[in-house]
N, C-alpha and C positions, 0 to 999 in steps of 0.2 A: 604357572604356565609362562613360558618365555617365548619371545619371538627370536628367531635365529639371527644372531649378530647383535642383538640389543640386550644389554644386561638387565636383569630384573630390577625393578624399582622398589625401594622400601617405603614405609609409611612416612618417614621423614622427608622423602622427596616430594610427597604430595601435600604435606602440611604447609599452610600459608597463614600469615597473620589475618585475623578477622577483619581488620581495617582495610587491608589490601583487597580482600575478597569483596567487601562492601563497596569499595571505590570502583572496582572493576564492574560490579553489577550496576552501579549508578551510571558509570560511563556508557555501558551498553544500553541502558534504558534511555539515556539522553540521546545517544546516536540513533536509536530506533525512532524516537519521537521526532527528531530533526529530519530524518529521511522520509517520514510519512506526512510532513506538513504540506498542506495545499499551498498553491501560489498565493501570496498575501493579497494581491489585487485581482485575483481571477474573477470573482463575482462582479466587482465593479467594472472590469473591462468588458465582461459579457453583457452587462446591463447597458453600458455605453453603446456598444455595437447595436443592440436591439432597439434602443430608444433613439438612435440617430435618425434625423429626418430623411436621409438618403439611403436608409436600410433597404437591402434588396428584397426582402420578403418578411412576412410575419406569419403567425399561426393562421390567420384568416385567409391567407393566400393559398394554403394547402390544407383544406379541411380533411380530417381523417388521418393525417400523416402521423401524428403522435400515436394513435391507436395502431396503425400499421407497424410502426417501429416497436411498440410494446409487444405486438403479436410475434414479430420476428425474434425478439429477445426471449420470449417465452418458449418458442419453438427451438431456439438454440439451447435452452436449459435442459430440455427433455433428453437428448442423447447424452449429455454430461451426467445427468442424474442416473441414467440407466447403467452407466459404466462404473 
């Protein structure tokens, strides 16, 4: 099968040295790992903001808020799971 205007490719066109294929796979894995890294100081920054003496609020200021958000998240999952 050929595509109009594109000559057919032979097996030699597809063959690549194993070292080149392995290097490409390793580069792709490293790139994927780098792109999905969390911010290095995200947890420390969040803790600093929560523990600051002038923090605007804490969990005790809004009782039931975490449960409310969990219920909203669960309700949001239901339509996604149905589709």
